C-alpha positions in Angstrom: -87.8 -70.5 1.1 -86.3 -67.6 3.4 -87.5 -63.7 2.4 -85.2 -61.0 2.8 -86.9 -58.4 2.4 -89.4 -59.0 5.6 -86.1 -61.2 7.8 -88.0 -59.9 11.2 -90.6 -62.8 10.4 -88.1 -65.4 9.7 -85.2 -65.1 13.4 -82.8 -67.6 11.7 -82.7 -65.7 8.2 -82.5 -62.6 10.3 -79.9 -64.0 12.2 -77.5 -65.1 9.1 -77.8 -62.3 7.0 -76.6 -60.0 10.7 -73.8 -62.3 10.4 -70.2 -61.6 8.7 -71.5 -59.6 8.6 -55.1 -30.9 -15.4 -57.7 -29.9 -14.4 -61.5 -29.1 -16.4 -62.0 -26.2 -13.9 -60.8 -23.8 -12.3 -59.6 -22.8 -8.5 -61.8 -20.3 -7.1 -64.0 -18.5 -10.3 -64.4 -20.1 -13.8 -65.2 -18.8 -16.9 -68.9 -17.6 -17.1 -70.1 -19.9 -19.7 -72.9 -22.5 -18.7 -71.2 -25.5 -16.9 -74.6 -28.0 -17.8 -73.9 -27.2 -21.8 -69.7 -27.7 -20.6 -70.6 -31.1 -19.5 -72.7 -32.1 -21.9 -69.6 -32.3 -24.1 -67.7 -34.6 -22.7 -67.1 -37.8 -23.0 -68.5 -40.5 -20.3 -65.7 -42.9 -18.8 -66.7 -46.1 -18.9 -65.8 -50.1 -18.4 -62.3 -50.1 -16.8 -61.3 -45.7 -17.8 -64.8 -45.5 -15.1 -62.5 -47.0 -12.2 -59.7 -44.2 -12.4 -57.8 -42.8 -9.4 -57.6 -39.0 -8.3 -55.4 -38.1 -11.3 -58.1 -38.3 -13.6 -61.0 -36.2 -11.8 -62.2 -33.0 -13.1 -65.0 -30.9 -13.0 -67.2 -32.4 -15.6 -65.3 -35.7 -15.6 -68.9 -38.1 -16.1 -67.9 -41.7 -15.2 -70.8 -45.0 -15.5 -70.3 -47.8 -14.4 -72.5 -51.0 -14.9 -72.8 -54.1 -13.2 -71.2 -55.6 -16.9 -67.8 -53.7 -15.8 -66.8 -55.5 -12.7 -64.0 -57.4 -12.6 -63.7 -61.2 -10.5 -63.5 -61.3 -7.0 -59.5 -60.8 -6.2 -58.5 -59.5 -9.7 -55.9 -57.6 -7.6 -54.8 -57.8 -3.9 -56.6 -56.0 -0.9 -54.7 -52.8 -0.5 -54.1 -51.0 2.6 -53.4 -46.8 1.9 -55.3 -45.0 4.3 -55.0 -41.5 3.1 -52.3 -39.1 4.7 -53.7 -36.2 5.9 -51.6 -32.6 5.4 -52.5 -29.7 6.0 -53.9 -27.4 3.1 -50.8 -26.9 0.3 -50.0 -23.3 0.1 -53.0 -21.5 -2.8 -54.6 -24.7 -3.1 -57.9 -24.5 -3.5 -60.7 -27.2 -4.6 -62.1 -27.0 -8.4 -65.4 -26.3 -9.8 -67.9 -25.8 -13.0 -67.4 -22.7 -15.2 -69.7 -20.1 -13.8 -69.4 -21.5 -9.8 -66.5 -19.9 -6.9 -66.2 -22.2 -3.8 -65.2 -20.3 -1.0 -64.5 -20.7 2.6 -68.0 -20.1 4.3 -67.0 -21.9 8.3 -63.4 -23.3 9.8 -62.7 -25.4 13.4 -66.0 -27.6 13.5 -64.0 -30.4 14.8 -65.2 -33.1 12.7 -67.5 -31.6 10.7 -69.6 -34.6 9.0 -74.0 -34.2 7.9 -75.1 -30.5 8.2 -79.3 -30.3 6.9 -80.8 -26.3 6.6 -83.2 -25.9 9.2 -86.3 -24.1 7.9 -85.6 -20.7 8.7 -81.9 -20.9 7.3 -79.9 -21.6 10.0 -77.9 -24.7 8.9 -76.6 -27.6 11.7 -74.0 -29.4 11.4 -72.9 -32.9 13.5 -69.4 -33.3 14.8 -69.2 -36.5 15.1 -65.7 -36.7 17.3 -66.7 -33.6 19.5 -70.4 -34.5 20.4 -71.2 -31.2 19.1 -74.0 -29.5 17.0 -73.0 -26.5 16.3 -75.2 -24.2 13.8 -73.7 -21.7 11.1 -75.5 -17.9 10.5 -74.7 -15.5 7.8 -75.7 -12.0 7.3 -76.5 -12.3 3.3 -74.6 -14.5 0.1 -71.2 -14.3 0.5 -70.5 -13.7 4.1 -68.5 -15.8 6.6 -70.7 -17.8 8.9 -70.9 -17.0 12.7 -70.7 -20.6 14.9 -72.3 -20.9 18.0 -72.7 -24.5 19.6 -76.4 -25.6 19.8 -75.7 -28.6 22.1 -72.5 -30.7 24.3 -71.8 -34.1 24.9 -73.7 -36.1 22.9 -72.6 -40.2 21.5 -71.0 -39.8 18.0 -74.0 -37.5 16.5 -74.7 -37.6 13.2 -78.0 -37.7 12.1 -79.9 -34.5 11.9 -84.2 -33.8 10.9 -86.3 -31.2 11.8 -89.8 -32.6 12.9 -92.6 -32.4 11.7 -91.1 -31.5 7.8 -93.0 -28.1 7.0 -92.0 -25.2 8.1 -92.8 -24.9 11.8 -91.5 -27.7 13.3 -91.3 -28.2 16.7 -88.1 -31.2 17.2 -84.9 -31.5 16.1 -84.1 -34.8 16.4 -80.3 -36.6 16.3 -79.1 -39.6 15.4 -76.1 -41.0 17.5 -74.6 -44.1 17.5 -76.4 -45.4 19.9 -79.7 -44.2 20.0 -82.7 -41.3 19.0 -83.5 -38.7 20.3 -84.7 -35.0 20.1 -85.0 -31.4 21.6 -87.7 -29.2 22.0 -86.7 -26.9 19.2 -88.8 -24.1 17.7 -87.8 -21.7 14.2 -84.1 -19.3 15.4 -82.7 -21.8 18.2 -79.1 -21.3 18.6 -79.0 -23.7 21.4 -81.3 -26.1 22.6 -84.5 -25.6 25.0 -83.1 -28.5 27.5 -82.6 -32.6 27.9 -82.5 -34.5 25.2 -85.2 -36.9 25.0 -84.7 -40.4 24.0 -86.8 -41.3 21.4 -85.6 -45.1 19.9 -83.1 -46.6 22.9 -80.2 -49.5 22.5 -79.8 -48.9 18.7 -76.6 -51.4 17.6 -73.4 -49.5 19.4 -70.1 -49.6 17.2 -68.5 -50.0 13.7 -70.0 -48.2 11.2 -71.6 -45.5 13.5 -73.7 -42.9 11.3 -77.3 -42.8 12.2 -78.8 -40.8 10.2 -81.7 -39.5 11.0 -85.0 -38.1 8.0 -89.0 -38.4 7.8 -91.8 -39.0 5.0 -93.0 -36.5 3.7 -96.6 -36.7 5.6 -94.5 -36.7 9.0 -96.1 -39.8 10.1 -92.8 -42.0 9.7 -89.2 -42.1 10.5 -86.2 -43.7 8.4 -83.0 -43.8 11.3 -80.0 -46.0 8.8 -77.8 -48.4 10.6 -74.6 -50.0 8.9 -73.0 -53.5 9.7 -70.5 -54.0 12.2 -68.1 -54.8 10.1 -66.0 -53.9 7.0 -66.2 -57.2 5.4 -67.2 -60.7 7.1 -65.9 -61.5 10.2 -68.8 -60.4 12.8 -70.9 -63.1 14.1 -74.8 -62.5 14.5 -75.6 -61.6 17.3 -73.2 -58.5 16.7 -75.0 -57.5 13.9 -78.1 -58.2 14.4 -80.2 -55.3 13.5 -78.0 -53.7 11.5 -77.0 -53.2 7.6 -80.8 -52.2 7.4 -82.9 -48.7 6.7 -85.5 -49.0 9.6 -88.5 -47.5 10.1 -90.5 -45.8 12.8 -93.0 -43.6 14.2 -92.0 -40.2 14.8 -92.5 -41.9 19.1 -90.0 -44.6 18.3 -92.6 -47.2 18.4 -93.5 -50.1 15.6 -89.6 -50.7 14.3 -89.7 -52.8 11.6 -87.0 -53.3 8.5 -87.8 -51.2 5.5 -85.1 -52.2 3.4 -82.3 -54.4 4.5 -78.7 -56.3 3.4 -76.9 -52.4 3.1 -73.4 -53.0 4.1 -73.4 -49.2 5.6 -76.1 -46.9 3.9 -75.0 -43.1 5.2 -77.0 -40.7 4.9 -80.7 -40.5 2.8 -82.3 -37.9 1.2 -86.7 -37.8 0.0 -86.4 -36.8 -3.8 -89.2 -34.1 -3.7 -90.8 -34.4 -6.9 -90.8 -38.1 -6.6 -91.1 -38.7 -2.5 -88.9 -41.1 -3.3 -86.5 -42.7 -0.6 -82.5 -42.4 -1.8 -79.0 -43.6 0.3 -75.7 -43.9 -0.4 -73.9 -47.3 0.8 -70.2 -47.5 1.2 -69.8 -51.3 -0.1 -67.9 -54.3 1.3 -63.7 -54.5 1.8 -61.5 -57.3 1.2 -61.9 -58.0 -2.4 -59.8 -55.8 -4.3 -59.1 -52.8 -5.7 -62.4 -52.1 -8.3 -65.3 -54.3 -6.6 -67.7 -53.8 -5.3 -68.5 -50.3 -6.7 -69.5 -47.8 -3.6 -73.8 -46.6 -5.2 -76.4 -44.5 -4.6 -79.7 -45.6 -5.5 -83.3 -44.9 -4.5 -84.8 -47.4 -1.8 -87.6 -49.7 -2.1 -90.2 -50.5 0.6 -88.8 -54.7 1.3 -85.7 -54.4 -1.0 -82.5 -56.8 0.1 -79.4 -55.5 -1.7 -77.5 -58.4 -1.1 -74.8 -58.2 2.3 -73.2 -60.3 2.7 -73.6 -62.8 0.4 -74.4 -60.9 -2.1 -73.0 -57.3 -4.4 -74.6 -55.6 -6.8 -77.4 -58.3 -7.7 -76.4 -61.9 -7.7 -72.8 -61.6 -7.3 -71.5 -64.0 -4.9 -69.3 -62.9 -2.2 -66.3 -65.9 -2.9 -66.0 -65.2 1.3 -69.6 -66.7 1.3 -69.3 -69.3 -1.8 -73.0 -71.2 -2.4 -74.5 -69.8 0.7 -78.1 -68.5 0.2 -78.5 -69.7 -3.7 -82.2 -69.0 -3.7 -81.4 -65.6 -2.5 -79.2 -64.9 -5.8 -82.2 -63.5 -7.6 -84.2 -61.3 -5.3 -80.6 -58.6 -4.9 -82.1 -55.4 -5.8 -79.0 -54.0 -8.4 -78.5 -50.0 -7.1 -79.4 -47.7 -9.3 -76.0 -45.8 -9.3 -72.3 -47.2 -9.3 -69.9 -45.3 -8.2 -66.1 -46.6 -8.2 -64.8 -48.8 -5.6 -63.6 -47.5 -2.0 -65.0 -43.8 -2.7 -66.8 -44.2 0.8 -69.9 -42.0 -0.3 -70.9 -40.5 3.2 -72.7 -37.7 2.1 -76.1 -36.6 0.1 -78.4 -34.1 -1.1 -80.9 -32.7 -4.0 -81.2 -29.6 -5.2 -83.8 -27.8 -4.5 -82.6 -24.5 -4.5 -82.9 -22.0 -8.0 -79.5 -20.3 -7.9 -77.5 -23.4 -9.9 -78.5 -23.7 -13.2 -81.7 -25.5 -14.1 -80.0 -28.2 -15.4 -79.2 -29.4 -12.2 -83.1 -28.6 -10.3 -83.3 -31.8 -8.5 -80.3 -33.4 -9.0 -78.8 -36.1 -6.5 -75.1 -34.4 -5.2 -73.1 -37.1 -2.7 -69.8 -36.2 -1.0 -67.0 -38.8 -1.6 -64.5 -39.4 1.3 -62.3 -41.9 0.2 -61.2 -45.0 2.1 -58.4 -47.2 2.7 -59.2 -50.4 0.9 -57.4 -48.9 -2.5 -53.7 -48.7 -3.8 -54.7 -45.8 -6.4 -57.1 -43.0 -4.6 -60.6 -42.0 -5.3 -63.3 -40.0 -3.6 -61.9 -37.1 -1.5 -64.9 -35.8 -3.9 -67.9 -34.4 -4.8 -70.0 -35.8 -7.4 -73.4 -34.8 -9.4 -75.6 -37.8 -10.4 -78.1 -36.1 -12.9 -82.0 -37.7 -13.5 -83.5 -37.2 -16.8 -87.0 -37.7 -16.4 -86.5 -37.8 -12.2 -84.3 -40.8 -13.4 -81.3 -42.1 -12.4 -79.3 -42.4 -15.9 -76.9 -43.9 -13.8 -73.8 -42.1 -15.0 -72.1 -39.3 -11.9 -70.2 -36.1 -12.9 -67.0 -35.0 -11.0 -67.9 -31.2 -9.7 -65.8 -30.6 -6.3 -62.0 -32.2 -6.7 -59.3 -30.6 -5.8 -58.2 -32.5 -2.0 -55.7 -34.4 -3.1 -51.7 -33.3 -4.6 -50.3 -34.5 -7.6 -48.5 -37.2 -4.4 -51.5 -38.4 -3.6 -52.1 -37.0 0.3 -55.1 -35.6 0.8 -55.8 -32.0 2.5 -59.9 -32.7 3.3 -62.1 -35.2 3.0 -65.7 -34.1 1.9 -68.6 -35.6 4.3 -71.9 -33.4 4.7 -73.2 -32.1 1.8 -76.6 -29.5 2.0 -78.7 -26.4 0.1 -78.3 -23.2 1.7 -81.7 -21.2 1.9 -80.2 -18.8 -0.7 -79.7 -21.5 -3.4 -75.9 -22.1 -2.5 -74.8 -25.6 -1.8 -72.7 -26.1 1.7 -70.0 -29.5 1.8 -68.2 -30.0 4.9 -65.0 -31.6 5.6 -63.7 -33.3 8.3 -60.0 -33.4 8.1 -59.9 -29.5 8.8 -63.7 -29.1 9.9 -64.5 -26.9 7.6 -67.2 -25.7 5.8 -67.2 -25.0 2.1 -70.1 -22.0 0.2 -70.5 -23.4 -3.6 -71.7 -20.5 -6.0 -73.2 -19.8 -9.2 -72.3 -16.4 -10.3 -71.8 -17.3 -14.5 -74.5 -16.6 -17.0 -77.9 -16.6 -16.4 
């Protein structure tokens, strides 16, 4: 029987697996009350209500979707409904919970995507469309950032990681669409010290192009996320080889192995500071209807198999693979937090700052980019994933909303999320190349 957790040991399975492959907040400043206390009094949307669309979004609205809530495949037609990007309407501002405020932090950043904070407080941002890495600096809390170019000419950069972990990194690693490279780095560098050194060559190119990079807390292992080539099942085995995985390497690029498999498109990753667990957000497949299957955020276990392309959300078989590999049915890991289908979660950060109320400490924030494959839009917001005693509850809560007009047009698409050194939360969006800063100003 093939073992999906380590299918590098089974060449035939490796090829097959690769195959086919009104608002509850206010605009800029809310009434100074404890947001966490307020959210705890709101009902949790479950079952059909949890699916909803952008008209039900508002800070504090919570949702919980379980595997029992999944509709059958093709309960609705598969939609083609790309979001129409419009200029920011006059007077439009993001909405945040009471006690928080949101303001523009930087603009003109191209296709700004993943962002990470350097140990010295500089903010590094990958401009995937322009091939740039930007550095953002600010003189103090509430001030707009100054922007400089750290590196140019990269091939769709996305992942950013400082190595070794800690206060004195020596390198900045960058995950591009086809390789992992690194630059010599010292705290405070606003421009690369020299040319990039290739660490992992020949990562599969094309398709889902986001390649995040992250290191284990002890710095001994490097993880790289690689999404599938296809949206549903059209790609062949050679094209999908080494994809839909989180790959593990040594920091010098040696020792490649599959850490976890069957993840259609794992995008950003994060390590929880208390448990050390590796988290990721995953864009699930298209083509099965408006409400199937959910996207998700999950802890990733070493050797776990998450179903792509044959199964989704546990033992649910994709009808396009009816009867394929029944022996794998009970080996499919069920993700921790199910998110409205076709929300397209891209960004992930764990709140380690001290500015927000204590209830937010060590919770997750996820940026939902929005997708084309749903007749009624979802996503286009940032949500909070609360943990209880370090464990996910299955719920998630709207935190930053308001990027979709009443008519359903889109003026911003959140991508990256990160924690600044002052404890504020930063959110990048790639429709307008803007970074937003969310700070807390309510009662402590």
